[in-house]
N, C-alpha and C positions, 0 to 999 in steps of 0.2 A: 804542544806541551809534551815533553818527553817523560817517559815513565821508567821504572826500574829496569825493565827488560831492554829498553833502548840504550841505557848507559852501559849495561853489560855487553850488548852487541857491539857498541862502538869501541869499547876497550879491547874486545877480542879481535875485531876487524883491523884495528890499528896496532895490534901487538903491544898494547899498553896495559895488560892485565895487572901488572904490579902497581900501576898508577892508582888503582882502586884503593891502595893502602896509603895514599898520600896523607901525611899528618898523623899516622898511627902512633909513632913514637911520642909526639907532642901530646896526643890525646891520652896516652897511657900515663905520661908524666902528670898531666892535669888531673886525671882520675886519682892517682896515688896521693898527690898533695891535697886534693879536695877531701878524700876520705880521712886523711890525717887531721886536717884543720877542722873538719866537721866533728869528728869524734872528740877531739880535745876541747873544741869550742862548746859542744853540747854538754860535756862532762863538767866544764867550768861553770857554765850558766846554771846547770842543775844543782851543783854544790852551793853556788852563791844563793840560789833561790831557797833552798832548804835551810841555809844558815840564816838568811834574813827573815823568813817567815816562821821558822820553828816547826814546820810541818815535817811529818815522817815520810810522806809519799807525795807524789805529784799527780794532780788531776789531769783529765784529758785536755781541757782548755789550756792550762798552763804548759802542758807538755807540747802542744802545738805551737805555742808562742816561743818556747825555748828552742824548738826545732827550727822555727822560722828565723830566729836570731842567729843560730849557728849556721843556717843555710846562707844568710845574708853575709856573714863574715867570710864564709867559704867562697861565695861569688866574687867578693871584692878582691880577695887574695889571688884567686885563680883566673880572673878575667883576662889578663894579658895572654895567658896560655890558651884560653878558650878562643880568643880572637885570632891568635896565630894559627890554631888548629883549623878554624873555619876558613881562613884564607888559604891554607894549604889544600884543604879538601875541595874548595871551589875554584882552584887554579886549573888551567887547561892540563890535560894529560901530559905528564912528563915535564911540566914547567913549574912544579912546586919548588919553592925556595927553602933553604934551611931555617931552623927555628930562630937563630940569632939574627939572620938577615931579615926575616919576616918581622921580627919584633922591632928592629932598628931602622927599617926603611921609612917609617913615618914618625910622627911625634908621639910622645908618651900618652897624650890625650887620646890619640887614635887607637892605642893599645887597649883602651878601656871602652871602645865602641860597644854599644849594646848593654852597658852595665845596668841601666835602668830596667831593661826588660829581663835581664838575668835575675835581678832582685825580685821582680814580679813573678818569675818562674819558680821561685822557692815555694810557691803554693802548690806546685805539681805533686811533690811527695805527700803533702798534707791531704790533697784530694785522693791520691792513690790509697794511702793507708786508711783513710776514713771509709772509702768504698769497700776496701778489703775487709776491714773489721765488721762492717755491717753485713756483708755477704757471709762472712765466717760465722757470725753469731746466728744468723738465720739458718744456715746449713746445720750447725751443731744443735740448734733448737729442734729442727725437724728430725734429726737423728735421735735426740733424747726422747721425743714423743713416740718414736717407734720402739724404743727400748723399754725394759721393765721399769715400773715406777720406783723411784728412789735411787736408781743407778745413775752414775755420772756419764756424760757423753764422752765418747772417745775423741782423741785429737784428730785433726785433719789428716787424711792420707796424703802421700806425696803428690799423687795425681790431682786431688782436690785442691791442694795448696797451689799447685802449678796453674790450674785452670782459673782459680779465683785471682791469683796474682796477675795472670794475663788479662783477665777481664777488667780488673781495677786499673791496671796501667793503661789499657786501651782507652778507658773512659777519661782518665786524667790527661792523656796525650791528646785526645780529641778535643777536650775543652780548652787546652792551653796551646794547641798547635799554631793558631794564627800568630801568637806572640813569638813562638819558636821560629816561624817562617820570617817574621820581621827582623828578628835578631840576626839570623843567618844572612839576610840581605844587607843589613847594616855592616856586618863584619866581612862580607864577601870580598874576595880579591878583585882589584881593578882589572878589567878585561882589556884595557887599552893603555898604551904608553903616551897617547896624545894628551898634551897638557890641558887643552880646552875641555876634552871629554872627561878628564880626571876631575876638573873643577865642577863640572855638572854632576858627576857621580858623588862628589863630596857633599854637594848641596842636598842630595837626597838621603844622606846618611843620618837622618833624624827620623824619629818615629812617625811624625806627621808626613814627612817626605816619602818614606817607604810605603805607608798606608795609601797615599795618593797614587804612587807609581803602580802598586799592585792592582788597585781598584781600576785605574785607567787602562792598563794593559791587559789584565787577565780577568777582571771581574771578581765575583765572590769566590769562585773556585780557585782563584789564584792564591788565596790565603791558606788553602789546604794542599798546595802543590808539594809533592814529596811525602805526603802523609803515610802512604803505604810502607815506604822504606823506613820511616821514623818509627812507626808502630812495630815493624818487624824487628828492628834493632832493640828498642827499649823494652818491648814486651818480653822478648826472650830472656834478656838479662835480668829484668825485674822479677819475672815469674820464677826463674831458676833460683834467684836470691831468696824469695819468699818461701819457696819449697824447701830449701835447705834450712832456712830459719825455723820453719814449723817443725821439721824433723829433729833439729838440734834441741829446740825447746821441749818437745815431747820426750826425747831421750833424757834430757836433764831432769825433768820431773820424775821419770821412772827411777833414775839413779838416787834422787833425793829421798823418794819414798822407800826404796830398798834399804838405804843407809839408816833411815829413821826406824824402819821395822827391825833391822839388825840390832840397833842400839837398844830398842825396847825389849827385845828378846834377851839380850845380854844382861840388861838391868834386872829383868825378871828372874833370870837364872841365878844371878848373884844374890838377889833378895831371898829367893827360895832356898838357896844353899845356906 
């Protein structure tokens, strides 16, 4: 079983370092479209929910449901790009095909390989943010207990938000990684041009077929192959995102309080005058 250092060593020894970026353009395009679809999908579902229920705010449970619905729409729209990106990344060094060729070399149904698992993986952000909020509340409660009675707890520092983001994403990735591994294997590029071998590979491109293949060849540890690289990638991006989010939120509240105080002082001055 190869690990992260083995892949780097192979890329360097074969002078194919740039091949480590196979599928980068497609992945960036997928991320851009996914963020766009998710944002507008979530905004639409939120507005629809508030209009239908007449509520002024959204509870935690409803928020998770709306987020899952937006995530499902995003998965369906971007699945062909996700499949193409996975095939590019799993091709041999220097043998990755272009986006259009990758998308059109098979049927359209093959472009949606792994869609069921992608829908299941919409639970990953829900797990992450649930763990993050629980850890955040516990940390702020500990800070409040150490402060003077009646004072409000300070917001998370950039370092604390980064650490909590990394821990929460690690837990979410660890819990959902077997599904991620199965999805990648379903979407993986065919390693051979032989027709008979391709037919055998296609027969495995089902959830049950992949589960059986991993269990038979690699055992339980096979479901966690590549976990270190996946955690390194997702944890850094998610931790940085949550760190920036916490600092922006804290700054926004400071600005709101400062504006409110300024308005109150102005009103008091006018009243007094």
